[in-house]
C-alpha positions as CSV (number, residue, x, y, z in Angstrom):
1,M,11.1,-20.4,-14.6
2,S,13.3,-19.0,-17.4
3,Q,16.5,-17.1,-16.7
4,T,15.0,-14.0,-18.5
5,V,12.0,-13.9,-16.2
6,T,14.1,-14.4,-13.1
7,F,16.5,-11.6,-14.2
8,G,13.5,-9.4,-14.9
9,I,12.0,-10.0,-11.5
10,I,15.3,-9.2,-9.8
11,A,15.8,-6.1,-11.9
12,I,12.3,-4.7,-11.2
13,K,12.5,-5.5,-7.5
14,T,15.8,-3.6,-7.4
15,V,14.3,-0.6,-9.1
16,I,11.3,-0.8,-6.7
17,L,13.7,-1.0,-3.7
18,L,15.7,2.0,-4.9
19,L,12.7,4.2,-5.7
20,G,10.7,3.2,-2.7
21,S,13.6,3.8,-0.4
22,G,14.1,7.2,-2.0
23,I,10.5,8.2,-1.5
24,T,10.5,6.9,2.1
25,Y,13.7,8.8,2.9
26,I,12.4,12.1,1.4
27,A,9.1,11.8,3.3
28,F,10.8,11.0,6.5
29,K,13.2,13.9,6.0
30,A,10.2,16.2,5.5
31,Y,8.6,14.8,8.7
32,R,11.8,15.5,10.7
33,R,11.9,19.1,9.3
34,T,8.2,19.9,9.8
35,G,7.1,17.5,12.6
36,A,3.9,16.8,10.6
37,L,2.5,13.4,11.6
38,S,1.0,13.0,8.2
39,L,4.5,12.9,6.7
40,R,5.6,10.3,9.2
41,A,2.6,8.1,8.2
42,L,3.4,8.7,4.6
43,A,7.0,7.6,5.1
44,L,5.8,4.5,7.0
45,G,3.3,3.6,4.2
46,F,5.9,3.8,1.5
47,G,8.4,1.9,3.7
48,V,5.9,-0.9,4.2
49,I,5.3,-1.1,0.4
50,T,9.0,-1.1,-0.3
51,I,9.7,-3.8,2.4
52,G,6.9,-5.9,0.9
53,A,8.6,-5.9,-2.5
54,L,11.9,-6.7,-0.9
55,L,10.6,-9.6,1.3
56,A,8.6,-11.1,-1.6
57,G,11.8,-11.0,-3.8
58,I,13.9,-12.5,-1.1
59,A,11.3,-15.2,-0.3
60,H,11.1,-16.3,-3.9
61,Q,14.7,-16.0,-5.0
62,L,16.6,-17.0,-1.9
63,L,14.2,-19.1,0.2
64,D,12.6,-21.0,-2.7
65,V,9.1,-20.0,-1.7
66,A,6.5,-20.5,-4.5
67,L,5.9,-17.5,-6.7
68,Q,2.3,-17.4,-5.6
69,T,3.3,-17.0,-2.0
70,G,5.8,-14.2,-2.9
71,V,3.0,-12.4,-4.7
72,L,0.7,-12.9,-1.7
73,I,3.4,-11.4,0.6
74,N,3.9,-8.5,-1.7
75,S,0.2,-7.9,-2.2
76,L,-0.6,-8.0,1.5
77,L,2.2,-5.5,2.4
78,T,1.3,-3.3,-0.5
79,A,-2.4,-3.2,0.7
80,I,-1.2,-2.4,4.2
81,G,1.1,0.3,2.9
82,F,-1.6,1.9,0.8
83,G,-3.9,1.9,3.8
84,I,-1.3,3.8,5.8
85,I,-0.8,6.3,3.0
86,I,-4.6,6.9,2.8
87,Y,-4.6,7.4,6.6
88,S,-1.7,9.9,6.2
89,L,-3.9,12.0,3.9
90,Y,-6.6,12.3,6.6
91,I,-4.5,13.1,9.6
92,E,-5.2,16.5,11.1
93,R,-2.5,18.3,13.0
């Protein structure tokens, strides 16, 4: 893989980590303030998506896992995270 593509992957994964962490933090902070279970689930969902991007990047860049496996890891955790986010939208108090 070319250096430009590798650098691009690292740069985008870093942006995803920063933005995802920020969203997760804000949602968790709102949960702590309000006690709303939906906000806790929302924070968990975004946290899972963020961790998925981080783990996929680590697997590919540091553990020499194939790119396809990294994409699979990322896709699986993104799907789980989105499922949790959808669940958070339907929680009743």
